[in-house]
BANUGU-753875 format. One record per residue (C-alpha): residue in three letters; z, x, y. Coordinates in Angstrom, 3 decimals, decimal comma. Each point is the difference from the previous one (the first is absolute). Example, Ala and Ser with C-alpha at 12.3 -4.5 7.8 and 13.67 -1.06 7.14 Angstrom:
2
ALA/7,800/12,300/-4,500 $
SER/-0,660/1,370/3,440 $
END
This chain:
531
MET/5,610/-135,443/23,008 $
SER/1,980/2,808/-1,621 $
GLY/3,476/-0,388/-1,406 $
ASP/1,437/2,171/2,775 $
GLN/-1,578/-2,241/2,644 $
GLU/1,453/-3,116/-1,593 $
LEU/3,458/1,555/-0,146 $
ALA/-0,247/1,220/3,606 $
LEU/-0,937/-3,463/1,240 $
GLN/3,274/-1,284/-1,478 $
ALA/2,225/2,980/0,892 $
LYS/2,983/-0,724/2,224 $
ALA/0,607/3,432/1,553 $
TRP/-0,424/-0,300/3,773 $
PRO/-3,127/2,252/0,261 $
PHE/-1,814/-2,401/-2,331 $
GLU/1,191/-2,969/2,064 $
GLU/-1,446/1,690/3,084 $
ALA/-3,238/0,918/-1,768 $
ARG/-0,517/-3,627/-1,030 $
LYS/-0,268/-0,863/3,702 $
LEU/-3,047/2,265/0,168 $
ILE/-1,472/-1,472/-3,168 $
ALA/0,260/-3,447/1,599 $
ARG/-1,307/1,301/3,351 $
HIS/-3,283/1,163/-1,507 $
LYS/0,004/-2,166/-3,145 $
GLY/0,066/3,168/-2,092 $
LYS/-3,355/1,169/1,398 $
THR/-1,072/2,944/2,130 $
PRO/-0,035/-0,924/3,728 $
ALA/-3,177/0,407/2,051 $
LYS/1,064/3,408/1,374 $
GLY/-0,004/1,329/-3,573 $
TYR/3,702/0,634/-0,578 $
VAL/3,504/-1,358/0,525 $
LEU/1,687/1,924/2,809 $
PHE/3,691/0,912/0,063 $
GLU/1,443/1,542/3,156 $
THR/3,149/1,765/1,145 $
GLY/0,633/0,960/3,619 $
TYR/1,619/3,100/1,472 $
GLY/1,127/0,846/3,537 $
PRO/-0,523/3,766/0,321 $
SER/2,413/0,573/2,898 $
GLY/2,366/1,516/-2,585 $
LEU/0,041/1,360/-3,513 $
PRO/-0,476/-2,292/-3,022 $
HIS/3,275/-1,342/-1,373 $
ILE/1,463/-1,916/-2,901 $
GLY/-1,348/-3,305/1,318 $
THR/-3,511/1,482/-0,042 $
PHE/0,483/0,995/-3,632 $
GLY/1,341/-3,441/-0,887 $
GLU/-2,883/-1,869/1,569 $
VAL/-2,713/2,116/-1,642 $
ALA/1,816/0,009/-3,369 $
ARG/0,450/-3,774/-0,024 $
THR/-3,555/-0,670/1,165 $
THR/-1,258/2,306/-2,753 $
MET/1,996/-2,011/-2,552 $
VAL/-1,694/-3,219/1,142 $
ARG/-3,387/1,732/-0,093 $
ARG/0,586/1,141/-3,610 $
ALA/1,072/-3,494/-0,999 $
PHE/-3,177/-1,409/1,547 $
GLN/-2,143/2,585/-1,773 $
ILE/1,236/-1,075/-3,426 $
MET/-0,557/-3,668/0,909 $
ALA/-3,499/0,543/1,417 $
PRO/-1,257/3,296/-1,461 $
ASP/-3,584/-0,600/1,154 $
VAL/0,929/-0,464/3,677 $
PRO/0,021/3,279/1,977 $
THR/3,031/0,708/2,205 $
ARG/0,745/2,366/2,876 $
LEU/3,235/0,952/1,739 $
PHE/-0,150/1,036/3,667 $
ALA/2,902/1,967/1,474 $
PHE/-0,668/-0,791/3,661 $
SER/1,448/2,185/2,748 $
ASP/0,489/-1,577/3,452 $
ASP/-0,651/3,376/1,603 $
MET/-1,518/-1,363/3,228 $
ASP/3,409/-1,260/1,107 $
GLY/1,285/1,569/3,193 $
LEU/2,893/2,444/-0,479 $
ARG/2,985/-1,828/1,493 $
LYS/2,706/2,658/-0,326 $
VAL/0,382/3,585/-1,126 $
PRO/1,523/0,217/-3,481 $
ASP/3,235/1,983/-0,246 $
ASN/-1,083/1,986/-3,057 $
ILE/-3,084/1,836/1,301 $
PRO/-0,523/3,314/1,808 $
ASN/-1,647/0,399/3,424 $
GLN/1,468/-3,239/1,295 $
GLU/-0,750/0,740/3,641 $
MET/-3,675/0,518/-0,791 $
VAL/-0,122/-3,287/-1,897 $
ARG/1,817/-1,815/2,810 $
GLU/-2,929/0,754/2,328 $
HIS/-2,212/-2,147/-2,257 $
LEU/2,186/-3,102/-0,289 $
GLY/-2,080/-3,170/-0,047 $
LYS/-3,086/1,621/-1,497 $
PRO/-1,326/-0,991/-3,430 $
LEU/1,744/2,018/-2,721 $
THR/-3,313/1,632/-0,911 $
LYS/-0,315/1,266/3,603 $
VAL/3,487/1,537/0,153 $
PRO/-0,042/3,747/-0,850 $
ASP/1,679/0,891/-3,280 $
PRO/3,456/1,415/0,843 $
PHE/-0,105/1,915/-3,298 $
GLY/-3,270/1,697/0,974 $
LYS/-1,680/-0,691/-3,352 $
PHE/-2,287/-2,997/0,550 $
GLU/-2,383/-1,479/2,521 $
SER/2,705/-2,344/1,313 $
PHE/3,476/-1,359/-0,658 $
GLY/-1,616/-3,044/-1,622 $
HIS/-2,108/2,220/-2,264 $
HIS/3,131/1,943/-0,943 $
ASN/1,921/-3,123/-0,983 $
ASN/-3,026/-1,427/-1,797 $
ALA/-0,151/3,202/-2,061 $
MET/3,691/-0,396/-0,765 $
LEU/-0,667/-3,568/-1,150 $
ARG/-2,857/1,025/-2,269 $
GLY/2,004/2,854/-1,469 $
PHE/2,951/-2,345/-0,518 $
LEU/-2,090/-2,618/-1,814 $
ASP/-1,908/2,616/-1,995 $
SER/3,252/1,536/-1,252 $
PHE/0,764/-3,272/-1,787 $
GLY/-3,497/-0,366/-1,446 $
PHE/-0,854/-3,208/1,852 $
GLU/-3,651/-1,070/-0,078 $
TYR/-0,986/-0,991/3,542 $
GLU/-2,566/0,513/2,755 $
PHE/1,303/1,278/3,309 $
GLN/-1,242/-1,851/3,082 $
SER/0,522/0,891/3,659 $
ALA/0,091/-2,449/2,907 $
THR/-1,451/2,723/2,261 $
ASP/-2,964/0,302/-2,336 $
TRP/-0,576/-3,747/-0,321 $
TYR/0,279/-0,639/3,748 $
GLY/-1,911/3,110/1,081 $
SER/-2,855/-0,346/-2,520 $
GLY/-0,744/-3,553/1,068 $
ARG/0,823/-1,520/-3,376 $
PHE/2,510/-2,301/1,713 $
ASP/-2,406/-0,882/2,833 $
GLU/-1,156/-3,385/-1,283 $
ALA/3,567/-1,056/-0,774 $
LEU/1,157/1,135/3,461 $
LEU/-2,785/-1,986/1,656 $
SER/1,087/-3,008/-2,051 $
VAL/3,551/0,394/1,349 $
LEU/-1,481/0,159/3,519 $
ARG/-2,031/-3,167/-0,625 $
ASN/3,149/-1,710/-1,241 $
TYR/2,228/1,498/2,707 $
ASP/1,543/-3,286/1,117 $
ALA/0,706/-1,147/-3,560 $
VAL/1,685/3,324/-0,823 $
MET/2,093/-0,231/3,178 $
LYS/1,010/-3,528/-0,953 $
VAL/1,385/1,367/-3,281 $
MET/1,746/3,013/1,504 $
LEU/1,550/-1,276/3,248 $
PRO/2,611/-2,343/-1,555 $
SER/1,365/2,959/-1,981 $
LEU/0,658/2,095/3,117 $
ARG/2,780/0,118/2,565 $
GLU/-0,964/-1,540/3,338 $
GLU/-0,153/3,367/1,787 $
ARG/-2,149/1,545/-2,754 $
ALA/-2,272/-3,039/-0,192 $
ALA/-0,799/0,240/3,706 $
THR/-1,896/3,297/-0,467 $
TYR/-1,013/-0,196/-3,671 $
SER/-3,499/0,633/-1,288 $
PRO/-1,072/0,554/-3,622 $
PHE/-2,160/2,893/1,245 $
LEU/1,527/3,350/0,987 $
PRO/-2,539/1,978/2,020 $
ILE/-0,008/3,777/-0,295 $
SER/-0,032/1,450/3,500 $
PRO/-3,243/1,888/0,752 $
THR/1,967/2,238/2,370 $
THR/3,220/0,804/-1,902 $
GLY/-0,891/-0,833/-3,609 $
ARG/3,152/-2,094/-0,367 $
VAL/0,210/-3,317/-1,855 $
LEU/0,881/-2,440/2,782 $
GLN/2,059/-3,159/-0,265 $
VAL/-1,383/-1,632/3,134 $
PRO/-1,210/-3,498/0,904 $
VAL/-3,661/-0,706/-0,682 $
LEU/-1,498/-1,262/3,272 $
GLU/-3,262/-1,191/-1,551 $
HIS/-1,397/-0,316/-3,501 $
ASN/-3,755/-0,218/-0,337 $
PRO/-1,181/-1,039/-3,497 $
ASP/-3,683/0,184/0,930 $
ALA/0,322/3,576/1,264 $
GLY/2,573/0,947/-2,654 $
THR/2,371/1,413/2,636 $
ILE/3,390/-0,456/1,629 $
VAL/1,075/0,829/3,551 $
PHE/3,422/1,465/0,841 $
GLU/1,740/2,133/2,598 $
ASP/0,059/3,639/-1,083 $
GLU/2,940/2,325/0,631 $
ASP/-1,628/1,288/3,198 $
GLY/-0,092/-3,560/1,343 $
ARG/-3,758/-0,454/-0,344 $
LYS/-1,473/-3,122/-1,541 $
THR/-1,698/1,185/-3,187 $
GLU/-2,324/-1,607/-2,529 $
VAL/-0,275/1,333/-3,569 $
PRO/-1,590/-1,285/-3,205 $
VAL/2,384/-1,242/-2,654 $
THR/-2,124/1,834/-2,588 $
GLY/-0,531/3,647/-0,922 $
GLY/3,632/1,034/0,244 $
HIS/0,384/-0,839/3,717 $
CYS/2,705/-2,564/-0,826 $
LYS/2,362/-0,706/-2,815 $
LEU/1,812/-3,222/-0,823 $
GLN/3,678/-0,765/0,223 $
TRP/1,409/0,453/-3,479 $
LYS/0,279/-3,648/-1,066 $
PRO/-3,550/-0,932/1,101 $
ASP/-1,082/3,363/-1,425 $
TRP/1,491/-0,933/-3,382 $
GLY/-1,833/-3,333/-0,068 $
MET/-3,241/1,594/1,198 $
ARG/0,259/2,682/-2,686 $
TRP/0,514/-2,583/-2,757 $
HIS/-3,141/-1,742/1,269 $
ALA/-2,127/3,129/0,437 $
LEU/0,940/1,647/-3,289 $
GLY/0,274/-3,159/-2,060 $
VAL/3,552/0,820/-1,143 $
ASP/1,032/-2,082/-3,003 $
TYR/3,582/1,155/-0,473 $
GLU/2,642/1,616/2,190 $
MET/3,777/-0,172/-0,283 $
SER/2,577/0,643/2,712 $
GLY/3,713/-0,041/0,701 $
LYS/1,939/-3,196/0,534 $
ASP/0,541/0,960/3,645 $
LEU/-3,766/-0,327/0,606 $
ILE/-0,373/-3,614/-1,149 $
PRO/-0,631/-1,302/3,576 $
SER/-2,549/2,778/0,559 $
VAL/-1,769/-0,820/-3,268 $
GLU/-0,284/-3,631/1,096 $
LEU/-1,439/0,954/3,405 $
ALA/-2,467/2,484/-1,487 $
GLY/-1,027/-2,599/-2,566 $
LYS/-0,779/-2,549/2,716 $
ILE/-2,097/2,558/1,880 $
CYS/-1,841/0,899/-3,202 $
GLN/-0,828/-3,696/-0,475 $
ILE/-1,204/-0,292/3,606 $
LEU/-2,447/2,812/-0,788 $
GLY/-1,238/-1,990/-2,983 $
THR/1,665/1,741/-2,953 $
GLN/2,674/-1,051/-2,485 $
PRO/3,148/2,125/0,451 $
PRO/0,989/2,215/-2,933 $
GLU/2,418/-0,926/-2,740 $
GLY/3,303/1,815/-0,150 $
PHE/3,737/-0,352/0,021 $
ASN/2,899/1,152/2,145 $
TYR/2,424/2,383/-1,637 $
GLU/3,644/0,305/0,996 $
LEU/1,284/2,965/1,963 $
PHE/2,277/2,743/-1,273 $
LEU/3,684/0,335/0,862 $
ASP/2,097/3,135/0,401 $
ASP/3,378/0,698/-1,639 $
LYS/1,726/-2,228/2,584 $
GLY/-2,368/-2,935/-0,521 $
GLN/-1,853/0,631/3,270 $
LYS/-3,795/-0,123/0,196 $
ILE/-1,587/3,415/-0,315 $
SER/-1,542/1,256/3,227 $
LYS/-2,280/3,001/0,492 $
SER/1,504/0,590/3,448 $
LYS/3,587/-0,123/-1,297 $
GLY/-0,789/2,182/-2,976 $
ASN/2,310/-1,993/-2,276 $
GLY/-0,865/-0,560/-3,623 $
LEU/-1,944/2,301/-2,261 $
SER/-3,278/1,892/0,375 $
VAL/-2,641/0,579/-2,645 $
GLU/0,711/3,731/0,115 $
GLU/3,689/-0,616/-0,627 $
TRP/-0,686/-2,330/-2,922 $
LEU/-2,348/2,552/-1,560 $
ARG/2,681/2,708/0,176 $
TYR/2,101/-2,049/-2,404 $
ALA/-2,426/-2,021/-2,100 $
PRO/-3,641/-0,235/-1,134 $
PRO/-2,515/-2,058/2,001 $
GLU/-0,316/-2,448/-2,928 $
SER/3,574/-1,134/0,659 $
LEU/-0,855/-0,685/3,637 $
SER/-2,996/-2,054/-1,142 $
LEU/2,331/-2,012/-2,237 $
TYR/2,317/-0,601/2,944 $
MET/-2,965/-1,336/1,977 $
PHE/-1,145/-2,181/-2,891 $
GLN/3,311/-1,753/-0,536 $
LYS/0,727/-3,125/2,071 $
PRO/-2,225/0,745/3,017 $
ARG/1,020/-3,266/1,670 $
VAL/3,723/0,875/-0,093 $
ALA/1,680/2,266/2,555 $
LYS/1,288/3,083/-1,855 $
ARG/2,220/2,937/0,821 $
LEU/-2,028/3,181/0,249 $
TYR/2,545/2,754/-0,210 $
PHE/0,816/2,986/-2,176 $
ASP/2,235/-1,894/-2,408 $
VAL/-2,882/-2,226/-1,205 $
ILE/-1,912/2,993/-1,371 $
PRO/1,757/0,610/-3,355 $
ARG/-0,347/-3,626/-1,053 $
ALA/-3,668/-0,058/1,011 $
VAL/-0,698/3,075/-2,137 $
ASP/1,770/-1,372/-3,065 $
GLU/-1,685/-3,380/0,336 $
TYR/-3,355/1,781/0,201 $
LEU/0,809/1,933/-3,193 $
ALA/1,071/-3,211/-1,743 $
PHE/-3,129/-1,934/0,962 $
THR/-2,294/2,878/-0,955 $
SER/1,659/0,666/-3,350 $
LYS/-0,217/-3,602/-1,188 $
PHE/-3,588/-0,519/1,183 $
PRO/-1,861/1,261/-3,121 $
ALA/1,735/-2,429/-2,373 $
GLU/-0,403/-3,089/2,178 $
GLU/-2,406/-2,862/-0,651 $
PRO/-3,104/0,051/2,251 $
ALA/1,274/-2,888/2,131 $
ARG/3,368/1,699/0,529 $
LYS/-1,681/3,258/0,968 $
LEU/-1,607/-1,725/2,990 $
GLU/3,474/-1,043/1,188 $
ASN/1,417/3,498/-0,423 $
PRO/0,252/1,901/3,321 $
ALA/-1,276/3,120/-1,787 $
TRP/-3,403/-1,714/-0,391 $
HIS/-0,227/-0,513/3,771 $
ILE/1,300/3,467/0,884 $
HIS/-2,479/1,768/-2,276 $
GLY/-2,976/-2,359/0,065 $
GLY/0,549/-1,216/-3,549 $
ASN/0,404/3,454/-1,565 $
PRO/3,568/1,295/0,400 $
PRO/0,782/3,419/-1,454 $
ALA/2,522/0,569/-2,762 $
ALA/3,497/0,672/1,288 $
ARG/3,188/0,641/-1,973 $
SER/2,843/-2,309/1,011 $
ASP/2,779/1,440/-2,182 $
LEU/0,844/2,435/2,800 $
SER/0,495/-2,307/2,944 $
TYR/0,234/1,184/3,580 $
ASN/3,619/-1,130/0,044 $
ILE/0,835/2,145/-3,025 $
LEU/-1,743/2,977/1,570 $
LEU/1,964/-0,559/3,210 $
ASN/3,277/-0,020/-1,888 $
LEU/-1,004/3,049/-1,979 $
ALA/-0,724/1,761/3,290 $
GLY/3,444/-1,085/1,173 $
VAL/2,082/1,260/-2,909 $
ALA/-2,108/3,165/-0,282 $
ASN/0,182/0,576/3,776 $
ALA/-3,723/0,670/-0,238 $
GLU/-1,429/2,203/2,704 $
SER/-3,391/0,166/-1,699 $
LYS/-1,942/-1,786/-2,688 $
ASP/0,390/3,006/-2,335 $
VAL/3,638/-0,963/-0,524 $
MET/-1,087/-3,523/-0,877 $
TRP/-2,626/1,143/-2,462 $
GLY/2,645/1,953/-1,885 $
PHE/1,596/-3,317/-0,987 $
ILE/-3,264/-1,925/-0,399 $
SER/-1,524/2,569/-2,366 $
ARG/2,964/-0,325/-2,348 $
TYR/-0,208/-3,797/0,146 $
ALA/-3,791/-0,107/-0,440 $
PRO/-1,253/3,331/-1,407 $
GLU/-3,623/-1,165/0,170 $
ALA/0,209/-0,504/3,777 $
SER/-0,645/2,695/2,567 $
PRO/-1,251/0,159/3,575 $
GLU/-3,459/0,740/-1,408 $
THR/-0,115/-2,777/-2,621 $
ALA/1,803/-2,615/2,135 $
PRO/-1,192/0,556/3,595 $
PHE/1,089/-3,455/1,230 $
LEU/3,500/0,549/-1,389 $
ASP/0,015/3,411/1,666 $
ARG/-0,769/-1,670/3,322 $
LEU/2,804/-2,499/-0,581 $
VAL/2,419/2,844/-0,669 $
GLN/-0,835/1,617/3,338 $
TYR/0,282/-3,350/1,790 $
ALA/3,433/-0,531/-1,591 $
VAL/1,192/3,452/1,091 $
ASN/-1,148/-0,716/3,560 $
TYR/1,709/-3,395/0,055 $
TYR/3,204/1,391/-1,490 $
GLN/0,186/2,834/2,504 $
ASP/-0,679/-2,204/3,033 $
PHE/1,854/-3,223/-0,858 $
VAL/2,234/0,181/-3,060 $
LYS/1,679/3,388/0,366 $
PRO/1,286/-0,599/3,574 $
THR/1,606/-3,316/-1,030 $
LYS/1,550/0,894/-3,376 $
ARG/3,636/-1,107/-0,163 $
TYR/1,846/0,324/-3,280 $
ARG/3,206/-1,909/-0,670 $
PRO/2,668/0,473/-2,656 $
PRO/0,135/-2,559/-2,822 $
THR/2,586/-2,775/-0,142 $
GLU/2,340/-0,031/-3,009 $
THR/-2,176/-2,552/-1,805 $
GLU/-3,147/2,007/0,780 $
ARG/1,717/3,250/-1,051 $
ALA/0,868/-1,440/-3,414 $
ALA/-3,545/-1,299/-0,495 $
MET/-1,592/3,276/1,069 $
THR/2,333/1,957/-2,278 $
GLU/-1,217/-2,097/-2,925 $
LEU/-3,620/0,462/1,151 $
LEU/0,600/3,766/0,010 $
ASP/1,229/-0,196/-3,596 $
GLU/-2,763/-2,338/-1,201 $
LEU/-2,716/2,188/1,481 $
GLY/1,505/2,899/-1,919 $
ARG/-0,412/-1,935/-3,250 $
LEU/-3,657/-0,860/0,534 $
PRO/-2,497/1,731/-2,266 $
GLU/-2,175/2,700/1,492 $
GLY/-3,115/-1,457/1,591 $
ALA/1,533/-3,449/0,574 $
LYS/-2,427/-2,305/1,801 $
ALA/0,495/-2,090/3,106 $
GLU/0,500/-3,313/-1,815 $
GLU/2,783/1,357/-2,208 $
ILE/1,726/1,575/2,988 $
GLN/-0,355/-3,164/2,073 $
PHE/1,560/-2,053/-2,815 $
GLN/3,101/2,212/-0,003 $
VAL/0,306/-0,201/3,792 $
TYR/-0,175/-3,812/-0,188 $
GLU/2,556/-0,246/-2,801 $
ILE/2,490/2,231/1,804 $
GLY/-0,268/-2,130/3,119 $
LYS/0,697/-3,133/-2,060 $
ARG/2,989/1,558/-1,811 $
HIS/1,670/1,022/3,237 $
GLY/0,007/-3,465/1,468 $
PHE/-2,606/0,271/2,752 $
ALA/-0,509/-3,690/0,737 $
ASP/-3,416/0,826/1,391 $
LEU/-1,844/2,892/-1,637 $
LYS/-1,745/0,516/3,308 $
SER/3,315/1,287/1,368 $
TRP/0,214/2,464/-2,898 $
PHE/-3,391/1,467/0,816 $
GLN/0,853/-0,018/3,699 $
ALA/3,068/2,098/-0,830 $
LEU/-2,135/2,486/-1,949 $
TYR/-2,393/0,336/2,930 $
GLU/2,751/0,487/2,586 $
VAL/2,227/2,292/-2,055 $
LEU/-2,611/2,080/-1,846 $
LEU/-2,953/-0,041/2,403 $
GLY/1,635/-0,522/3,388 $
GLN/-2,140/-2,986/0,955 $
THR/0,043/-3,783/-0,123 $
GLN/-3,184/-0,460/-2,020 $
GLY/-1,319/1,749/-3,033 $
PRO/-2,219/0,022/-3,077 $
ARG/0,238/-1,499/-3,455 $
MET/2,735/2,234/-1,366 $
GLY/-1,397/0,414/-3,518 $
SER/-3,322/1,275/1,319 $
PHE/1,702/2,243/2,527 $
ILE/2,367/1,552/-2,553 $
GLU/-2,858/0,667/-2,408 $
LEU/-1,927/1,777/2,770 $
TYR/2,949/1,906/1,484 $
GLY/1,356/0,869/-3,420 $
VAL/3,108/-1,208/-1,840 $
ALA/1,824/3,328/0,412 $
ASN/-0,764/0,112/3,739 $
THR/1,156/-3,606/0,397 $
ARG/3,280/0,742/-1,813 $
GLU/0,570/2,868/2,449 $
LEU/-0,725/-2,413/2,878 $
ILE/2,600/-2,449/-1,337 $
THR/2,553/2,772/-0,505 $
GLN/-0,386/1,053/3,631 $
ALA/0,356/-3,618/1,140 $
LEU/3,193/-0,522/-2,028 $
GLU/1,538/3,023/1,699 $
ARG/-0,829/-1,380/3,414 $
THR/2,717/-1,348/2,274 $
ALA/-0,216/-1,876/3,261 $
GLU/1,103/3,143/1,837 $
ALA/-2,550/2,285/-1,655 $
GLN/-3,520/-1,377/0,278 $
PRO/-2,837/2,452/-0,512 $
ALA/-2,414/0,568/2,825 $
ALA/-3,292/-1,869/-0,121 $
END
């Protein structure tokens, strides 16, 4: 066993804890099918969203942890699309809605593509999913329910469900309302006449013939095989059947699906297979503490996050505390970026055991890139604020003086951060800037700061500047130095939070900062500058 394997087996980061379940499941050996299978599911009635990203990112982290623990055991990750589901309603955000409405109830892969680009609406959304996952560099294999049902690869599993019909019903019926239970069947026949997925009572189930009998939409008693794509399963029996048929070893899901996981697991066991390992992650909350809902549109989308921050920061957000409900709103972005920079910058100097606990290891598969952390996202945001930056060129004027060796060409990641900071400043900080005049105590302290900055030697560094800022706050009787820095943020920057002042002043420039203080000292309550 290698040193890395030994360390991984003792690592406490949650992906390693999850991976150890799989080590125990197969005793560290390759299962009979030849690989350990990870799965994530996707309902293609809409576009992929931030929850889709989170589930694939987290599953990938567990897969990487397993790979370092059992490097000789092959692994696969299936991104499975439930594209045989019947279209229940017309989404609000698509063209040609009337045309789509005529196909309600049909499998998504039988509904024409309202965008006119693909074979069907399901194929369109599947392409969006693949493009979405590919843009983040995920390693996965796309799988389609339409393909698995239609090709016959699910046939034996479907016949097993039919043979165990009564046992499956015994599991499902107690979970249903009385009215729903009266007409429930695990099988949803696809009407031979209309092509719709029907939620109708099954009048007969014939295991020997491999068929079910139901009343079609035209009122005729109809018999169809459960195989070959003539039927699909209700989603909870479908989940359990899929685990059985594919031999899924690991799949995670949201906390809201715990009852569904339990039901699917029981059905999987009825079919003769051990349910997969996995855990239930907590859901995201919006800025008001309400659960994020796709239909409500509250919270934050992947596209919005990526306007203001790199995808690595979103991966960090997904890595941290997955079992704790977290706010997913715009104001969490700056902290996520700076934490990513901090974790990445300290990674190279860490001991091997500590590296496995570092989120950067899990985000980058053990090989995080170099990233400079002296210019934090917060500092860049504040620079954008005081410079009223409309473009990153303005920002680079300051950065190039601070770090002459840096340029957009030599520091591409920093260049991306600069653009993200400009975007965030323009959209969120600028509209809310509110300067206030200093109190008498603050005015005296800032006057001394103005003088002390004037005495600093040319090229003074952040630590020396920070020391002077601290000492001035102490001399002017701020009982809590936090209140001194709060005053600097509110009076000089027009906001309630801000950067480490020494680092900011070094970047912005001592002369520019003295001009900023001079303007603030001239400010009165009646004359506040516009944001």
